[in-house]
N, CA and C of each residue as an Amber inpcrd file, in Angstrom:
protein
   417
  25.4700000 -19.9670000 -20.5710000  24.3470000 -20.1790000 -22.2720000
  25.1230000 -20.3440000 -23.1900000  24.3410000 -21.3270000 -24.0410000
  24.6050000 -21.7400000 -25.1840000  23.9710000 -20.2970000 -25.9240000
  24.4070000 -20.6480000 -27.5410000  24.4440000 -19.5670000 -28.4650000
  23.0010000 -19.7440000 -28.6030000  22.0970000 -21.1560000 -28.6710000
  20.7920000 -20.8960000 -28.6720000  19.5890000 -20.5300000 -27.2870000
  20.3860000 -19.9680000 -26.3670000  19.7380000 -19.3780000 -25.1550000
  19.9860000 -18.0070000 -25.3530000  18.4580000 -17.3970000 -25.3340000
  17.9840000 -15.8220000 -25.2780000  18.8080000 -15.0230000 -23.9360000
  19.6510000 -14.3730000 -23.8890000  19.9840000 -14.1900000 -23.0980000
  19.1780000 -13.0160000 -21.8470000  19.2040000 -13.0040000 -20.4400000
  17.5150000 -12.7960000 -19.8350000  17.7790000 -11.5110000 -19.8930000
  16.2900000 -11.0200000 -20.2130000  16.0160000  -9.4470000 -20.2160000
  16.6620000  -8.6120000 -19.3160000  17.2330000  -6.9110000 -19.8060000
  17.6950000  -6.6510000 -18.0100000  16.5650000  -5.7350000 -17.6620000
  16.1930000  -5.8650000 -16.1010000  15.3220000  -5.5400000 -15.7950000
  15.6390000  -3.4390000 -15.7270000  14.2420000  -3.1640000 -15.6730000
  14.5160000  -1.6620000 -16.6030000  14.6280000  -0.9340000 -15.4180000
  15.7950000   0.7400000 -15.0880000  15.6900000   1.0930000 -13.9140000
  14.7560000   1.5540000 -13.5490000  14.6260000   1.0950000 -12.0200000
  13.2500000   1.8390000 -11.5020000  14.2140000   3.2880000 -10.7080000
  13.0900000   4.2230000 -11.1080000  12.8910000   5.2780000 -10.1480000
  12.9130000   5.7990000  -9.0110000  14.1170000   5.6170000  -8.2050000
  13.6000000   6.3960000  -6.6510000  11.7600000   5.9080000  -6.4530000
  11.6300000   7.7670000  -6.9020000  10.0660000   7.4790000  -6.3150000
   8.8460000   6.6500000  -6.7200000   9.3720000   5.9360000  -7.5780000
   9.0350000   4.7890000  -7.8580000   8.4560000   3.7300000  -6.9740000
   9.8380000   4.0160000  -5.8750000  10.7250000   3.1110000  -4.7010000
   9.9000000   3.0930000  -4.3840000  10.0480000   4.6200000  -3.2660000
   9.3070000   5.4160000  -3.0110000   7.6680000   4.8690000  -2.6590000
   6.8890000   5.5050000  -3.7080000   5.8110000   5.1960000  -3.7610000
   5.2620000   3.5200000  -3.7690000   5.9380000   2.5500000  -4.0740000
   5.5250000   1.3810000  -3.8420000   6.0960000   0.7500000  -2.6010000
   6.9370000   0.9990000  -1.8220000   7.7260000   0.8870000  -0.5630000
   6.5470000   0.7320000   0.6550000   5.8420000   3.0520000   0.3930000
   5.1930000   3.3960000   1.0490000   3.3630000   2.5930000   0.8440000
   3.3570000   1.9630000  -0.3030000   1.8880000   1.7720000  -0.7110000
   1.4860000  -0.1840000   0.2450000   2.6570000  -0.8980000   0.4230000
   3.3990000  -1.8180000   0.2830000   3.2330000  -1.7770000   2.3390000
   3.5850000  -0.9480000   2.9480000   3.7160000  -0.4640000   4.2860000
   2.0040000  -0.0090000   4.8720000   1.7070000   0.6410000   3.8450000
   0.4390000   0.6260000   4.2280000  -0.7800000  -0.1510000   4.3640000
  -0.3260000  -1.7060000   2.9620000  -0.8310000  -2.3340000   2.9250000
  -0.7430000  -4.1620000   4.2490000   0.4380000  -3.2930000   4.0630000
   1.0010000  -4.7170000   6.1180000   0.6380000  -3.6710000   6.3360000
   0.6620000  -2.3370000   7.1380000  -0.3170000  -2.5090000   8.7530000
  -2.2050000  -3.0610000   8.4980000  -2.7810000  -2.0640000   7.3980000
  -3.6420000  -2.9440000   7.0410000  -4.1020000  -4.6210000   7.4900000
  -3.2440000  -5.0060000   7.2210000  -3.0150000  -6.2820000   6.7150000
  -3.1540000  -6.9020000   8.1400000  -2.0230000  -6.7890000   9.1770000
  -1.6850000  -6.7140000  10.7880000  -3.0000000  -6.6310000  11.6480000
  -3.3140000  -5.1200000  11.1800000  -4.2470000  -4.7870000  12.4470000
  -5.6530000  -5.6580000  11.9790000  -6.0530000  -6.7350000  10.4550000
  -7.0010000  -7.8050000  10.3480000  -6.9470000  -8.6660000  11.5170000
  -5.2660000  -8.7210000  11.4650000  -4.7990000 -10.6950000  11.7450000
  -5.0900000 -10.2220000  13.1350000  -4.2290000  -9.0170000  13.6320000
  -4.7070000  -8.5480000  15.3530000  -6.2380000  -8.4880000  15.6790000
  -6.9860000  -8.3650000  14.6170000  -8.6230000  -8.1710000  15.0400000
  -8.9550000  -9.7050000  14.6620000  -8.6250000 -10.4500000  14.0360000
  -8.6730000 -12.0720000  14.0740000  -8.4530000 -13.2620000  15.4120000
  -7.4280000 -13.1150000  16.0330000  -7.2820000 -13.4350000  17.0980000
  -7.6220000 -12.9580000  17.9980000  -7.3790000 -11.1750000  18.3830000
  -7.9880000 -10.6060000  18.9280000  -9.8800000 -10.7180000  19.7370000
 -10.0610000 -11.6400000  18.2910000 -12.0270000 -11.7010000  18.6930000
 -11.7190000 -12.8680000  19.1580000 -11.0580000 -14.0650000  19.2970000
 -10.6810000 -15.4590000  19.0230000 -10.2550000 -15.4450000  20.8760000
  -9.3650000 -14.5480000  21.1120000  -9.2600000 -14.6160000  22.3320000
  -9.7050000 -14.0930000  23.6680000 -10.6910000 -13.0960000  23.1350000
 -11.6690000 -11.7640000  23.9270000 -13.4220000 -12.0960000  23.9520000
 -13.5370000 -11.7860000  24.8050000 -14.4990000 -11.6890000  24.4190000
 -16.2010000 -12.3080000  23.5560000 -16.6970000 -13.3430000  24.1020000
 -17.2500000 -14.2570000  23.2810000 -18.8200000 -12.8090000  22.3360000
 -18.7240000 -12.4590000  23.4370000 -20.2340000 -11.4590000  22.7680000
 -19.4500000 -10.7930000  21.7420000 -18.7160000 -10.0280000  21.5670000
 -17.6350000  -9.1320000  19.9850000 -17.3790000 -10.5300000  19.4270000
 -17.4120000 -11.6550000  18.9710000 -16.3120000 -12.6320000  18.3600000
 -17.5040000 -12.1470000  16.7440000 -18.0420000 -12.1490000  16.5950000
 -18.2600000 -12.1620000  15.2530000 -17.9960000 -11.1010000  14.8470000
 -18.7390000  -9.7870000  15.6310000 -18.2080000  -8.7460000  14.6640000
 -16.0890000  -8.6450000  14.9850000 -15.3640000  -8.4940000  16.0000000
 -14.2890000  -8.7280000  15.4170000 -13.6510000  -9.7220000  14.0320000
 -14.2090000 -10.5560000  13.9870000 -14.0070000 -11.9100000  12.9620000
 -14.5160000 -11.0780000  11.8540000 -15.4710000 -10.7740000  11.3840000
 -16.3240000 -10.0270000  10.3880000 -15.1710000  -8.4170000  10.0060000
 -14.5380000  -7.6990000  11.0770000 -14.0410000  -6.3150000  10.7130000
 -12.6980000  -7.4850000  10.6300000 -11.9590000  -8.1000000  11.2220000
 -10.0950000  -8.2080000  10.8170000 -10.0890000  -9.1900000   9.5450000
 -11.2420000 -10.0170000   9.4940000 -11.6070000 -10.5570000   8.2440000
 -11.5320000  -9.1230000   7.0210000 -12.6650000  -8.5780000   6.7960000
 -12.0680000  -7.1860000   5.8070000 -10.9130000  -6.3970000   5.9180000
 -10.4800000  -5.8740000   7.2160000  -9.0090000  -5.5990000   7.2580000
  -7.8480000  -6.2930000   6.3560000  -8.1460000  -7.8030000   7.1250000
  -6.7400000  -7.8250000   6.1150000  -7.2650000  -8.4370000   4.1250000
  -8.4660000  -8.7270000   4.3390000  -8.8440000  -7.8200000   2.1380000
  -7.6900000  -6.8230000   1.9070000  -8.3980000  -5.8050000   3.3560000
  -8.3390000  -4.1980000   3.2710000  -6.9680000  -4.1810000   2.3200000
  -6.1650000  -5.0810000   3.3370000  -4.3300000  -4.7880000   3.0830000
  -3.6740000  -5.6480000   2.1090000  -4.5900000  -6.4560000   1.8300000
  -4.1050000  -7.5070000   0.0300000  -3.4810000  -6.8260000  -1.0420000
  -4.9630000  -5.9290000  -1.0930000  -4.6370000  -5.0770000  -2.3020000
  -3.4920000  -4.2700000  -2.6330000  -3.0990000  -3.2960000  -1.5340000
  -1.7780000  -2.4450000  -1.2320000  -0.8970000  -3.2400000  -1.8270000
  -0.8350000  -4.5320000  -0.2860000   0.5320000  -5.6130000  -1.1060000
   0.1560000  -6.1160000  -2.3830000  -0.6040000  -6.1550000  -3.3470000
   0.1520000  -6.8200000  -4.4180000   0.3440000  -5.2580000  -4.9980000
  -0.5020000  -4.2980000  -5.0520000  -0.5400000  -2.9750000  -6.0260000
   1.3570000  -2.6490000  -5.9220000   1.8520000  -2.6330000  -4.5610000
   3.5040000  -2.4980000  -4.3600000   3.5570000  -3.4450000  -4.9110000
   3.7770000  -4.2020000  -5.2450000   4.5300000  -5.5840000  -5.9900000
   4.3650000  -5.1380000  -7.3550000   2.9250000  -5.0000000  -8.3500000
   3.3030000  -4.8010000  -9.4810000   3.8670000  -3.6260000  -9.2790000
   3.6240000  -2.5550000  -9.1730000   4.8530000  -0.9630000  -8.7230000
   6.1180000  -1.8780000  -9.5700000   6.6110000  -2.3150000  -8.5640000
   8.1960000  -2.9190000  -8.5590000   7.7750000  -3.7890000  -9.7270000
   7.6210000  -4.0750000 -10.4740000   7.5570000  -5.2270000 -11.4500000
   7.7630000  -4.6400000 -12.4390000   6.6200000  -2.7220000 -12.2970000
   7.0240000  -2.1240000 -13.8330000   5.2480000  -2.1390000 -14.3930000
   4.7730000  -2.8320000 -13.3850000   3.0880000  -3.2700000 -13.6770000
   2.5930000  -1.9410000 -13.8140000   1.8710000  -1.0640000 -14.9190000
   0.6040000   0.4450000 -14.5310000  -0.4040000  -0.3460000 -13.5860000
  -0.6020000  -1.1890000 -14.1750000  -2.1860000  -1.6030000 -13.3310000
  -2.1450000  -1.2860000 -11.6610000  -0.7210000  -1.5450000 -11.0580000
  -1.0440000  -1.2180000  -9.7740000  -0.5610000  -0.1420000  -9.3900000
  -0.8240000   1.4030000 -10.2550000  -0.4610000   2.5430000  -9.6890000
  -1.5890000   2.4560000  -9.5040000  -3.0090000   2.9720000  -9.2700000
  -4.6430000   2.9120000  -9.4560000  -5.2710000   2.2410000  -8.0400000
  -4.1680000   1.6660000  -7.9910000  -5.0440000   1.0760000  -6.6130000
  -4.2000000   1.6540000  -6.0320000  -2.6470000   2.2220000  -6.2410000
  -1.9640000   2.8500000  -4.8760000  -1.7940000   4.5720000  -3.9420000
  -2.6970000   4.7320000  -5.6350000  -2.5350000   6.1380000  -5.3720000
  -3.5920000   6.1400000  -4.8520000  -5.4260000   5.0350000  -5.2470000
  -6.1960000   5.5960000  -3.6990000  -6.7030000   5.2210000  -2.8780000
  -4.9460000   4.3920000  -2.4530000  -4.7040000   3.8160000  -1.2260000
  -3.8700000   5.2980000  -0.1670000  -3.5860000   5.7250000  -1.2790000
  -2.7770000   6.7110000  -0.1360000  -3.5360000   7.9460000  -0.5460000
  -4.6010000   8.0310000  -1.3790000  -5.4370000   9.1160000  -0.8430000
  -6.4760000   8.9730000   0.3200000  -6.6110000   7.5550000  -0.0580000
  -7.6680000   7.5470000   1.3650000  -7.1470000   7.6330000   3.1940000
  -5.4430000   7.4920000   3.4380000  -4.9030000   8.1430000   4.0650000
  -5.2670000   9.1800000   5.1400000  -5.8180000  10.4440000   3.3560000
  -5.5810000  11.6010000   4.0070000  -7.4930000  12.5700000   5.2430000
  -8.2010000  11.7180000   4.1840000  -9.3740000  11.9380000   5.2150000
  -9.2390000  11.0460000   6.5330000  -8.8930000  10.0520000   6.6350000
  -8.0680000   8.9570000   7.7160000  -7.4840000  10.1300000   9.0870000
  -6.3870000  10.5720000   8.4160000  -5.4820000  11.4560000   9.0600000
  -6.1180000  12.5400000   9.7840000  -7.1980000  13.0880000   8.7460000
  -7.9750000  14.2270000   9.5200000  -8.8770000  13.6560000  10.7340000
  -9.6420000  12.1760000  10.2420000 -10.7460000  12.0080000  11.3170000
  -9.2380000  11.8930000  12.7780000  -8.4810000  11.3250000  12.7710000
  -7.4530000  11.0020000  13.3040000  -7.3170000  12.0740000  14.3050000
  -7.1490000  13.2500000  13.8400000  -6.2720000  14.4800000  14.2030000
  -7.5510000  14.7350000  15.3590000  -8.5760000  14.6730000  14.7800000
 -10.3810000  15.1970000  15.5960000 -10.2380000  14.9480000  17.2630000
  -9.7960000  13.4370000  17.2000000  -9.9100000  13.0670000  18.7290000
  -8.7270000  13.6030000  19.5610000  -7.3530000  14.2830000  19.4280000
  -6.6920000  15.5560000  19.9330000  -5.6800000  14.1480000  20.7880000
  -4.7730000  14.8510000  21.4450000  -4.3340000  14.1900000  22.5100000
  -3.1340000  13.3050000  21.3540000  -2.3670000  12.2230000  21.9850000
  -0.8690000  11.4780000  21.1530000  -1.7130000  10.9960000  19.5540000
  -3.1850000  10.9230000  19.1470000  -3.5160000  10.7660000  17.7150000
  -3.3400000  11.7990000  16.8150000  -2.6030000  13.4710000  17.0850000
  -2.3070000  13.9740000  16.5520000  -1.2010000  13.9010000  15.9860000
  -0.5280000  13.2590000  16.3970000   1.0490000  12.8460000  15.8440000
   0.3860000  12.0120000  15.1120000  -0.1220000  10.7900000  15.6730000
  -0.3980000   9.5290000  14.3690000  -0.7760000   9.9900000  13.0440000
  -1.6080000  11.4260000  13.3130000  -2.6310000  11.7310000  11.9360000
  -1.4390000  12.2660000  10.7520000  -0.5560000  12.9170000  11.7290000
   0.3160000  14.0040000  10.5490000   1.8530000  12.7380000  10.1060000
   1.1360000  12.3430000  10.5600000   1.8740000  11.0640000   9.9530000
   2.2450000   9.8350000   9.0040000  -0.1180000   9.7580000   9.1340000
  -1.0520000   9.3160000   8.1250000  -0.3720000   9.8840000   7.2590000
  -0.5850000  11.0930000   7.6290000  -1.0250000  12.4020000   6.3340000
   0.2260000  12.4220000   5.2240000   1.2360000  12.6300000   6.2520000
   2.8660000  12.7400000   5.6340000   2.3220000  11.2430000   4.3170000
   2.7810000  10.1030000   5.1100000   2.7760000   9.3140000   4.3090000
   1.5740000   9.0260000   2.9700000   0.4980000   9.6510000   3.3720000
  -0.2090000   8.6530000   1.9460000   0.4900000  10.5590000   1.1600000
   0.1290000  11.8940000   1.8490000   0.8010000  12.1780000   0.1420000
   2.0470000  12.0600000   0.1610000   3.4300000  11.6580000   0.5120000
   4.5600000  11.5210000  -0.0550000   4.2810000  10.3430000  -1.0420000
   3.5270000   9.7310000  -0.9550000   3.3050000   8.8250000  -1.8370000
   2.3710000   8.8400000  -2.7980000   1.7310000   9.7840000  -2.4200000
   0.5860000  10.3940000  -4.2440000   1.4170000  11.1880000  -5.2490000
   2.3500000  11.4430000  -4.1600000   3.2210000  13.0810000  -5.2210000
   4.8670000  12.2710000  -5.7060000   4.9180000  10.5890000  -4.9610000
   6.0520000   9.3530000  -5.6860000   5.3360000   9.0670000  -6.5520000
   4.1790000   8.1920000  -7.2810000   2.9540000   7.6880000  -7.7390000
   3.2020000   8.2430000  -8.6900000   2.6070000  10.0490000  -8.6360000
   2.4490000  10.6960000 -10.0050000   3.0910000  11.3920000 -10.3850000
   4.3240000  10.7580000  -9.9190000   5.9910000  11.9250000 -10.5980000
   6.1020000  11.1470000 -12.2320000   6.6100000  12.1710000 -12.9890000
   6.8530000  12.3540000 -14.1740000   7.5030000  10.7180000 -14.3020000
   8.8860000  11.1500000 -13.9520000   9.5240000   9.2120000 -14.1590000
   8.7440000   8.0380000 -13.9360000   8.2240000   8.1450000 -12.9130000
   7.3310000   7.1730000 -12.9390000   6.0270000   7.5020000 -13.9320000
   5.7290000   7.4050000 -14.6520000   4.6130000   7.7150000 -15.2150000
   5.6680000   7.3900000 -16.6960000   6.7290000   7.6950000 -16.8540000
   7.3590000   7.6670000 -18.2510000   7.7900000   5.6920000 -18.0090000
   8.1490000   5.9190000 -16.9180000   8.6580000   3.6210000 -16.9980000
   7.5350000   2.2740000 -17.0470000   6.2490000   3.7080000 -15.8940000
   4.7410000   2.3350000 -16.3830000   4.0100000   2.6350000 -17.8460000
   4.1260000   3.5060000 -18.4020000   3.5880000   4.0770000 -20.1200000
   4.3680000   3.8770000 -21.1080000   5.5750000   3.3200000 -21.1840000
   6.2820000   3.7410000 -22.4920000   5.7150000   2.7190000 -23.2690000
   6.2230000   2.8320000 -24.3900000   5.6240000   2.5540000 -25.7650000
   6.5480000   1.2090000 -25.4700000   5.4370000  -0.5170000 -25.3970000
   5.6900000  -1.0740000 -25.5650000   7.0950000  -1.3390000 -27.3660000
   7.4850000  -2.1030000 -26.9160000   8.8110000  -2.8950000 -27.5590000
   8.3750000  -3.8760000 -28.9090000
């Protein structure tokens, strides 16, 4: 670097709760997007009578998975806008887990995992360290 070139700004220290919350949110987004891709492919390869339903549902799931992925990325970059969609995504996990658990069988275990991930994401993203980082006064 020359004397005229400014030094790159140091990345802010990201607290562990932010990394956990962003990771959980990105995982949920990837799961939704993956399910959407599966529905799209299954619709193309499966029953032609259900093609329209599968394609429409797959596209909706793919788009629904995109927002949590973008929110997780924004949180890792320290952008405060990412916290609201991330908390919303994690909050939606709780009623989903409840209704999964109502079916019984193996789904109870999956419901517990979804509920734990949702609660962990909410707690991590509402941590005071995360709030301090995202809502610090601009220099």
